[in-house]
C-alpha positions in Angstrom: 82.6 141.7 109.6 82.5 139.8 112.6 82.6 136.1 112.5 81.5 133.5 115.3 82.7 130.2 116.4 80.7 127.5 114.5 81.1 123.7 114.6 82.3 122.2 111.4 81.7 118.3 110.6 85.0 116.6 109.6 84.5 115.7 106.5 84.2 119.2 105.3 87.6 120.2 106.9 89.8 119.0 103.9 90.2 117.5 100.6 90.3 113.2 101.2 93.5 112.1 100.8 94.8 108.8 99.2 93.8 105.4 101.4 93.3 102.9 99.0 92.0 102.2 95.5 89.0 100.4 94.2 88.1 99.9 90.0 85.6 102.0 88.5 84.1 101.5 85.1 83.5 104.2 82.5 81.6 103.4 78.9 83.2 104.9 76.4 80.8 104.0 73.7 78.4 100.7 73.1 76.9 99.1 70.2 74.3 97.0 72.2 70.9 96.6 73.2 69.0 98.8 75.4 65.4 98.7 76.3 64.8 96.3 73.6 66.4 98.7 70.8 69.5 96.7 68.9 72.2 99.3 67.8 75.1 96.4 65.7 77.7 98.3 64.1 76.7 99.6 60.6 77.8 97.8 57.8 78.1 94.6 60.0 74.3 94.4 60.3 73.4 91.1 58.7 75.3 88.4 61.0 78.4 86.4 60.6 76.3 83.5 59.7 74.1 84.9 57.0 75.0 85.8 53.3 73.9 88.5 51.2 72.1 88.5 47.9 75.0 89.0 46.5 77.7 87.3 48.1 76.1 83.9 49.1 78.8 82.1 50.4 80.3 85.0 52.4 79.2 86.4 55.9 79.0 90.0 56.4 80.9 90.0 59.4 83.6 88.2 61.5 82.7 86.3 64.3 85.5 87.8 65.9 87.2 91.3 66.9 89.7 92.9 69.3 90.5 96.4 70.7 93.0 98.3 70.0 93.6 102.6 70.0 90.0 103.1 70.8 88.9 101.2 67.9 87.2 97.3 67.3 89.1 95.8 64.6 87.4 93.1 62.9 87.2 91.5 59.2 85.0 92.4 56.4 85.0 89.1 54.7 83.5 90.7 51.7 86.3 93.4 51.1 89.1 91.4 52.5 89.6 94.0 54.6 90.3 94.6 58.4 88.2 97.3 59.2 88.2 99.6 62.4 85.4 100.6 64.2 85.5 103.7 66.7 81.7 103.9 67.9 80.8 106.7 65.3 82.2 105.5 61.9 84.0 103.0 60.1 87.4 102.7 58.4 89.8 100.5 56.4 92.8 99.6 58.9 94.4 97.3 56.4 93.8 95.6 52.9 94.9 92.3 53.2 96.7 90.1 50.8 94.2 88.2 48.0 92.6 85.0 49.4 94.5 81.6 47.6 91.5 79.4 48.8 88.1 79.6 49.0 88.6 80.8 52.4 88.9 83.8 54.5 91.7 85.7 55.8 92.0 87.7 59.2 89.3 85.5 61.3 92.4 85.4 63.8 93.2 88.8 65.4 95.5 89.9 67.8 97.3 92.5 69.3 100.8 92.7 71.1 102.3 94.8 73.5 104.3 96.9 71.0 101.1 97.5 68.5 101.4 94.8 66.0 98.3 93.4 64.5 98.7 89.2 64.0 96.4 87.6 61.7 95.9 84.2 59.9 95.3 83.6 56.2 93.0 81.2 54.4 90.3 80.1 57.7 89.1 77.6 57.8 91.6 75.2 56.4 92.6 73.0 58.9 96.4 73.2 58.1 96.7 77.1 56.7 94.8 78.9 59.6 97.3 77.1 62.0 100.4 77.5 59.8 100.4 80.8 57.9 100.2 84.4 59.6 100.5 87.8 58.7 101.7 90.7 60.9 100.6 94.0 60.6 103.6 96.5 61.8 102.9 99.7 63.1 103.9 101.6 59.8 100.8 99.6 58.2 102.9 97.3 56.2 102.0 93.4 56.2 104.7 90.6 56.7 104.3 86.7 56.4 105.7 84.4 58.0 105.2 80.2 58.1 104.8 78.5 61.0 108.4 76.4 61.4 107.1 73.5 63.8 106.2 70.2 61.6 102.7 69.9 61.8 104.0 65.8 63.3 105.3 67.8 66.6 101.1 69.1 67.7 100.2 66.1 69.0 96.3 66.1 69.3 95.5 69.0 66.4 92.7 67.9 64.5 91.8 71.3 63.0 91.4 74.9 62.6 91.8 77.9 64.9 89.7 80.7 65.2 90.8 82.9 68.1 94.3 83.5 69.5 94.6 85.5 72.6 96.5 88.9 72.9 100.2 88.5 72.5 102.6 89.2 75.4 105.6 91.0 74.0 106.5 92.3 70.8 106.5 89.8 67.5 109.5 92.1 65.9 111.9 91.8 68.8 114.0 89.0 69.1 112.2 87.9 72.3 109.3 87.8 70.3 106.0 87.4 71.7 103.8 84.6 72.7 99.9 84.1 72.5 97.6 81.0 72.8 95.2 79.4 71.3 92.3 76.9 71.2 91.7 74.3 68.0 89.2 72.4 66.8 88.5 68.9 67.8 91.5 69.1 70.2 91.5 69.2 74.3 94.9 71.0 74.0 95.8 74.6 73.8 98.3 75.5 71.4 101.0 78.4 72.5 102.5 80.5 69.6 105.9 82.0 70.0 106.6 84.8 66.9 110.3 85.8 66.7 111.8 88.8 64.9 115.0 90.6 63.9 114.0 94.0 65.5 112.2 95.6 62.9 110.1 92.8 61.7 108.4 89.0 62.4 110.8 86.3 61.2 109.8 83.3 62.4 106.4 81.4 64.4 106.9 78.0 66.1 104.3 76.3 67.8 103.9 73.6 71.0 100.7 72.3 72.4 99.7 72.4 75.7 98.7 69.6 78.7 95.4 67.9 78.1 92.4 70.2 79.6 90.2 67.6 81.1 87.2 69.7 80.8 88.1 70.8 77.4 89.0 67.2 76.0 85.7 66.0 77.5 83.9 68.5 75.1 86.3 67.8 72.3 85.7 64.2 72.3 81.9 64.1 72.3 82.5 66.6 69.4 79.5 68.8 70.9 80.7 72.1 71.1 83.0 74.1 69.0 86.0 74.1 71.3 88.3 76.2 68.6 86.2 79.1 69.5 87.0 79.1 73.6 89.4 81.8 74.3 92.4 81.7 76.7 95.1 84.1 78.0 98.4 84.4 79.0 98.8 83.8 82.8 101.7 86.5 82.9 102.6 90.0 80.9 106.0 89.1 80.5 107.7 87.1 78.1 110.2 86.0 80.9 107.5 84.8 83.2 105.7 82.8 80.3 109.0 81.2 79.1 109.6 80.2 82.8 108.6 76.2 83.6 106.2 74.8 80.8 105.3 77.8 78.7 102.9 75.9 77.0 100.6 75.7 79.9 101.2 79.0 81.2 97.6 80.2 80.0 94.2 80.6 81.8 91.1 79.1 79.9 87.4 80.1 80.6 85.2 76.8 81.0 81.7 76.8 80.1 78.9 74.9 77.9 75.7 76.1 76.6 73.2 75.1 79.4 73.1 72.7 81.9 71.3 70.1 79.7 72.8 70.9 76.4 75.3 67.9 76.4 74.8 64.3 76.9 76.9 63.5 79.8 78.8 66.7 80.3 78.1 68.6 83.6 77.1 72.1 84.4 79.7 74.6 86.1 77.7 76.7 88.6 78.9 80.0 88.3 81.8 79.5 85.5 85.6 78.1 86.2 88.9 78.4 85.0 91.5 76.1 83.9 94.7 76.8 85.4 97.8 75.1 85.5 100.0 74.6 88.6 103.0 72.6 89.0 102.1 70.8 85.9 98.3 69.7 86.6 95.1 71.6 85.7 93.1 72.9 88.2 89.7 74.5 88.3 89.3 78.0 89.6 85.6 78.2 90.5 82.8 80.9 90.6 84.9 82.7 87.9 82.5 84.1 85.0 79.9 82.4 84.1 78.6 79.1 82.9 77.8 79.9 79.6 80.9 81.5 77.5 84.5 81.0 77.4 86.0 84.2 76.8 88.9 85.3 79.1 91.5 88.2 79.1 94.0 89.3 82.0 94.2 93.0 83.1 96.5 94.5 85.5 95.4 97.3 87.9 97.5 99.0 90.5 99.9 96.2 90.6 97.3 93.7 90.8 96.2 90.8 88.2 92.6 90.2 87.7 90.7 87.8 85.3 88.4 89.7 82.6 85.3 86.8 82.4 81.9 86.9 80.3 79.8 87.5 83.5 75.9 88.0 84.3 74.5 88.0 87.9 73.4 84.6 89.0 69.9 85.9 90.0 69.9 87.9 86.3 66.4 86.8 84.8 68.0 87.0 81.8 71.2 84.6 82.3 69.5 81.6 80.9 69.0 83.8 77.6 72.7 84.3 77.3 73.2 87.9 78.8 76.4 86.9 80.0 77.8 86.9 76.4 78.6 90.6 76.0 78.7 91.9 79.7 81.7 91.2 81.8 82.9 90.9 85.4 86.5 91.4 86.6 87.7 88.7 89.3 90.4 88.2 91.6 92.3 84.8 91.4 90.5 83.1 93.8 87.3 84.0 92.0 86.2 87.6 94.2 84.0 89.6 91.7 85.5 93.0 92.0 83.9 94.9 89.6 81.3 93.9 86.8 79.7 95.9 83.4 76.1 95.2 82.6 75.9 97.5 79.6 73.9 95.9 77.4 71.1 93.7 77.1 72.3 91.6 74.1 70.5 87.9 74.8 71.6 86.0 71.9 73.9 83.1 72.5 74.2 82.0 68.8 77.5 83.7 68.4 80.8 84.1 69.8 83.0 86.8 71.7 85.9 88.3 72.2 87.5 90.4 75.0 90.5 92.3 74.5 92.3 94.4 77.1 94.6 97.4 76.4 96.7 98.5 78.8 97.2 102.6 78.9 99.1 102.6 82.4 99.8 101.1 85.8 96.4 102.3 87.0 94.5 102.3 83.7 92.9 100.0 80.8 90.7 99.6 78.2 88.2 96.7 77.8 86.9 96.2 74.5 84.2 93.2 74.2 83.1 92.2 70.4 80.5 89.7 69.7 78.9 88.7 66.2 75.8 86.5 66.3 73.3 85.1 63.2 70.3 85.1 65.0 67.5 87.1 66.6 66.0 87.3 70.0 62.6 88.8 69.7 62.2 89.3 73.5 65.0 91.3 73.9 64.9 92.9 70.5 68.6 91.5 69.3 69.1 91.0 65.8 71.9 89.7 63.7 74.9 91.6 63.5 78.3 92.6 65.3 78.0 94.3 68.6 80.9 95.9 70.6 81.8 98.3 73.4 84.5 99.8 74.8 85.0 100.5 79.0 87.6 102.4 80.6 88.7 100.8 83.6 90.5 102.5 86.4 91.9 101.7 89.7 93.2 105.5 90.2 93.5 105.8 93.9 89.6 107.0 95.8 89.5 109.4 98.3 89.3 108.3 102.1 88.1 110.9 104.5 90.9 112.0 106.6 91.1 111.0 110.2 93.7 112.9 111.9 95.9 110.2 111.5 100.1 110.6 110.2 98.7 109.1 106.8 95.4 110.9 106.5 96.0 113.8 108.3 93.0 116.8 108.5 93.5 119.5 105.7 93.6 123.0 106.8 92.4 125.5 103.9 90.2 128.3 105.4 89.6 130.4 108.6 86.8 128.1 109.2 89.1 125.3 109.5 91.7 126.7 111.5 88.8 128.1 114.1 87.9 124.6 114.5 90.7 122.4 114.5 90.0 122.3 118.5 87.0 119.9 117.8 89.4 117.5 115.6 91.8 116.8 118.6 92.0 113.4 120.3 92.6 113.0 123.9 95.7 111.0 124.8 96.8 110.6 121.5 98.5 112.6 118.7 96.4 114.2 116.0 97.8 115.4 112.4 97.2 118.4 110.2 98.2 120.3 107.1 98.0 123.5 105.6 96.9 123.6 101.9 96.4 127.4 101.5 97.3 130.5 103.0 94.9 131.8 105.4 93.5 135.5 106.4 92.2 135.4 110.0 91.3 139.0 109.3 87.8 140.1 111.0 88.0 137.0 113.2 87.4 137.9 117.1 86.2 134.4 118.4 89.2 131.6 118.4 89.5 128.3 120.4 93.1 127.4 120.4 93.2 123.5 119.6 95.4 122.4 122.2 94.9 123.0 126.1 91.9 125.1 125.7 90.3 123.6 128.3 93.3 123.6 130.6 94.1 120.0 130.1 97.1 119.1 128.0 96.1 115.5 127.1 96.8 116.1 123.3 99.6 116.3 120.7 99.7 118.1 117.9 101.6 117.7 114.4 101.2 120.5 112.0 102.6 120.9 108.9 101.8 124.1 107.2 103.7 123.1 103.5 105.0 126.3 103.5 101.6 128.5 103.7 101.4 131.3 105.9 98.4 132.4 108.5 98.0 136.5 108.0 96.4 138.8 110.1 95.7 136.5 113.4 94.2 138.8 116.4 91.5 137.2 118.4 90.0 138.8 121.5 91.0 137.3 124.7 88.4 135.6 126.9 85.3 136.2 124.7 81.9 135.8 126.8 80.0 132.7 125.8 83.1 130.5 125.4 83.7 129.3 128.8 85.9 126.6 129.5 87.3 127.2 126.1 88.9 130.5 126.8 92.6 129.2 127.8 95.2 130.2 125.4 92.8 131.6 122.6 95.4 134.1 121.7 97.7 131.9 120.3 97.5 129.8 117.1 98.0 126.6 118.8 97.7 126.7 122.5 99.8 124.0 124.1 102.2 123.3 121.3 103.4 119.8 122.6 104.4 118.0 119.2 105.4 119.3 115.9 105.0 122.7 113.9 106.7 122.8 110.5 107.0 124.7 107.4 104.6 127.8 108.3 104.4 131.4 108.9 102.5 134.0 111.0 102.4 137.2 109.6 100.8 140.6 111.3 100.0 138.7 114.1 98.3 141.4 116.6 97.5 139.9 120.1 96.5 141.3 123.3 96.5 139.1 126.3 95.0 139.6 129.8 95.7 136.4 131.3 97.4 132.9 131.2 100.6 132.5 129.3 101.1 134.3 126.1 102.9 133.2 122.5 102.0 134.4 119.0 102.7 130.7 118.1 102.3 129.0 121.3 101.3 130.1 125.0 102.6 127.2 126.4 105.0 124.0 125.5 105.1 120.8 127.7 102.4 118.6 129.4 102.4 114.8 129.9 99.4 112.3 130.2 99.1 109.5 131.7 96.8 106.6 130.1 98.7 103.1 130.6 101.9 104.9 131.1 102.9 108.8 131.1 103.5 110.0 127.6 105.8 112.7 126.5 105.6 114.2 123.0 109.0 115.3 121.7 108.6 118.8 120.4 110.0 120.9 117.6 109.7 123.1 115.3 110.9 123.9 111.5 110.9 126.3 108.7 108.7 128.2 111.2 108.6 132.2 111.2 106.5 134.5 113.2 105.7 138.3 112.4 103.4 140.5 114.7 102.9 142.0 117.8 102.2 140.8 121.3 101.0 142.7 125.0 99.9 141.1 128.1 98.3 143.5 130.0 97.9 141.2 133.4 94.4 142.3 134.3 95.1 140.4 137.7 98.0 142.3 138.3 100.0 140.8 141.0 98.4 137.4 140.8 98.6 137.0 136.9 102.5 137.4 136.2 102.6 135.1 133.2 105.2 135.1 130.6 104.8 136.4 127.1 107.2 135.2 124.1 107.2 136.4 120.8 106.7 132.8 119.7 105.9 130.9 123.0 105.1 132.2 126.3 106.6 129.3 128.8 108.3 126.0 127.8 108.4 123.2 130.4 109.8 120.4 127.7 112.2 120.4 125.6 112.2 121.9 122.2 114.1 122.0 118.9 113.7 124.8 116.7 115.8 124.5 113.1 115.3 127.0 110.5 113.2 129.3 112.7 113.1 133.4 112.8 111.0 135.8 114.7 110.3 139.5 114.1 108.2 140.7 117.1 107.4 143.6 119.3 106.8 142.1 122.8 105.3 144.5 125.8 104.6 143.1 129.0 105.2 143.9 132.6 107.0 140.4 133.5 109.3 137.8 131.6 109.4 138.5 128.4 111.5 137.6 125.5 111.6 137.2 121.7 111.3 133.8 121.5 110.4 132.0 124.5 109.9 134.1 127.7 109.9 131.3 130.4 112.4 128.7 129.7 111.8 125.6 132.4 114.0 123.1 130.4 116.3 122.8 127.3 115.9 124.8 123.8 118.2 123.9 121.2 118.5 126.6 118.1 119.7 125.4 115.1 120.1 128.2 112.2 117.6 130.5 113.8 117.7 134.3 114.2 115.3 136.5 116.3 114.7 140.5 115.5 112.9 141.9 118.6 111.7 144.7 120.6 111.2 143.6 123.8 109.4 145.4 127.3 109.4 143.2 130.4 111.2 142.2 133.7 113.2 140.8 132.3 113.5 141.5 128.6 115.6 139.3 126.5 115.9 138.8 122.9 115.8 135.1 123.1 114.9 133.5 126.4 114.7 133.5 130.2 115.7 130.8 132.2 116.1 127.1 131.5 119.2 125.9 129.4 119.7 127.4 125.2 122.1 125.2 123.1 122.4 127.6 120.2 123.9 126.5 116.9 124.1 129.3 114.6 122.0 132.0 116.2 121.7 135.7 115.8 120.0 138.2 117.8 119.0 141.7 116.3 118.7 144.7 118.8 118.9 145.4 122.3 118.6 142.6 125.3 120.4 140.0 126.6 121.2 136.8 125.0 122.5 133.4 125.9 125.8 131.9 125.7 126.5 130.8 121.9 124.3 133.6 120.6 125.6 136.4 118.5 123.9 139.7 118.7 123.9 142.7 116.2 122.4 146.0 116.1 118.6 146.2 114.3 119.3 145.5 110.9 123.0 145.5 111.0 124.3 144.2 107.3 126.7 141.8 108.8 124.1 140.2 110.7 122.2 139.7 107.6 125.2 138.1 106.1 125.8 135.5 108.8 122.0 134.6 108.3 121.8 134.5 104.6 125.4 132.0 104.8 122.5 129.4 106.3 121.1 127.5 103.4 117.4 128.1 104.1 117.8 131.5 104.0 120.8 131.8 101.2 118.7 133.3 98.3 119.1 136.8 99.6 115.0 137.4 99.9 114.5 139.9 102.3 111.0 140.8 104.5 110.9 144.0 106.6 114.9 144.4 105.7 115.8 141.2 107.2 116.4 137.5 105.9 113.3 135.5 104.7 113.0 132.2 103.8 114.1 130.6 100.4 110.4 129.4 100.2 108.7 132.7 101.2 106.8 134.9 98.7 107.9 138.1 99.9 106.4 140.4 97.3 103.9 142.4 98.6 104.4 142.1 102.4 107.7 144.4 102.6 107.3 147.5 105.7 110.0 149.2 104.1 111.0 152.5 105.8 112.5 155.3 103.7 115.2 156.7 105.3 118.0 159.0 104.3 121.2 157.0 102.9 124.2 156.1 105.1 127.4 156.2 103.9 127.1 152.6 103.8 127.4 150.7 100.4 124.4 149.6 98.5 122.9 146.6 98.3 120.4 146.1 95.6 117.0 143.4 95.7 114.4 143.2 93.4 110.6 143.3 94.0 110.6 139.5 94.7 113.4 140.2 97.5 116.1 138.2 95.5 119.5 140.2 95.5 120.8 141.4 92.4 124.4 141.9 91.9 123.8 144.5 88.7 120.6 146.2 88.6 119.2 147.7 85.0 116.7 149.9 84.6 113.4 149.4 87.3 112.4 149.9 90.9 114.7 148.0 93.6 114.9 147.5 97.2 117.9 149.0 98.1 119.9 148.6 101.8 122.2 150.9 103.0 123.7 149.6 106.4 121.0 149.4 108.8 118.5 151.7 105.9 115.8 150.1 103.6 114.4 152.2 100.9 112.7 151.7 97.6 114.3 153.3 95.0 113.8 153.9 90.8 117.1 152.8 89.2 118.1 154.7 85.6 121.2 154.0 83.9 
């Protein structure tokens, strides 16, 4: 079917390439409030501060929970277990030891980088919640460990701890793991350092941070439960945390219940973060919101981000505590880069936990857990525990190709190839990559990418990526394409630049005017911008198989050269690991590789097999200077110095070529060497001839030489004769 030339938008030419990365979010599961319908976690739906008829002094859910392996872990105080909720079902993660006092186990929960879970005993006792710990290993076994730091060294500690940050490191290793916690009645943060013997935790020490001014003010006024604030380690390795003053290497989100909730306490518009630098606490402004204090760090794409409770400042529900279940991801300077506003939860009489679980360099899970004991009729929130799991990613996002070296245009179809000319940039270099084999069968109208209007002010760089262009056979000087008729019977027109990793198969071209070559009609050209520019030209890992004929329509005036690969060269060019299997027919300058060479052509590990008709008719080139480094020519015709000529299909010539690294796998196409990267199945043109007396050389149907053929069909070479034979032993 005849195809016509069509314009094609740039965006349609290619799948986009990597330009940058941005954070994307996907909600995996959620128990929240949507459109006035609340869906608390089943079994944890009575609220943390509400007793049940049978457990008058015990809450039904914990105020805090953490994320791990796609689940929320929290404490069921009725059963004294840590339970796991995966968005669909509840299971028991661990049975905790018996409670030794009228207290609860496991309100403090944390994970470390190795997958261990840390909890405390006998919450809310001001001593035991700080001193007595348990570690659930990856095998489910519980190891108990007691704080070895004397309480007298923990200056400023006056009460319990409710929550601890994610623990960086492995608490069972000798280097250990480090986490941070606020405590009741103190303006300081406690650093806990767990260590082990390689298999289980063996010790835990603690150290108090410097005072955090804002936290201290709140504690002194005794108006806010500062033990519920969630700090986070400033770094993601133990070695980094141990630098300087380890006890101060944390971030701490700051906030108050409302602008007027506390006498003498200022409102922090937009939220802030306490951050120790050089021994002094400083505030990072506009990080999160002013109401809630959960903080975690996430590392994505090599960058560190702060995760904070967040709702947009103009959100009408902000004053109703919407930010408690929603979060934002911030740079350290306070810039918001992404936010999740998945739930309309609006009850502030509760506490929340944000957990980050790193998957790999570009992916993490963020878990948010919140428990409340009150209702909010306006939003539909009821008492109970709520949670969500959100996947965050900085997998590279697509950027539109723009023809630069970093983002080349992609050529995947015949239409893409036909429209390359429209993407060439005047007085500039344009880059392309081919992403699939292309069949040009039936396409008669073609515009060469470069020089199509007779102007040579573009350079082209084309990487075929080991693909081929088949059946290239456009008509010459097709009516209706006007000044685009130059060089339209060559793939590239003017090949100023680089061509590599490309094959042309079964080209069949007839030319009536202008220079002619299957790959390029012409090579060379400069353009003047601020200065004269000439781009170095080269071809590497390129082959051409086909026919080209020049009719010289205006005989006597149109004596243009015709080459198997390039018609005329007016600039230096280097060919490395290239070959041409061509038939060239013309009245005037004709050659297998370059018909008219005006400059220097350097050939490295190249061969040509050609039948050439013309005046003069040469296998390699006419004129210019040829520098030959391992060059073989098969057939009749003159060759430059340094080129070794063999009879057509000569076995010793084939052996010489197959000694070169690009051809050494013994593959054949049309009975001659093919590149190692070529798929030679199904594209043989085998002439079945009578056998010579030469020894037989066997190849399988993939073109790979076989020393001892078993039963089957093989390609057999005897001298310069090739046949397909059935071998039976």
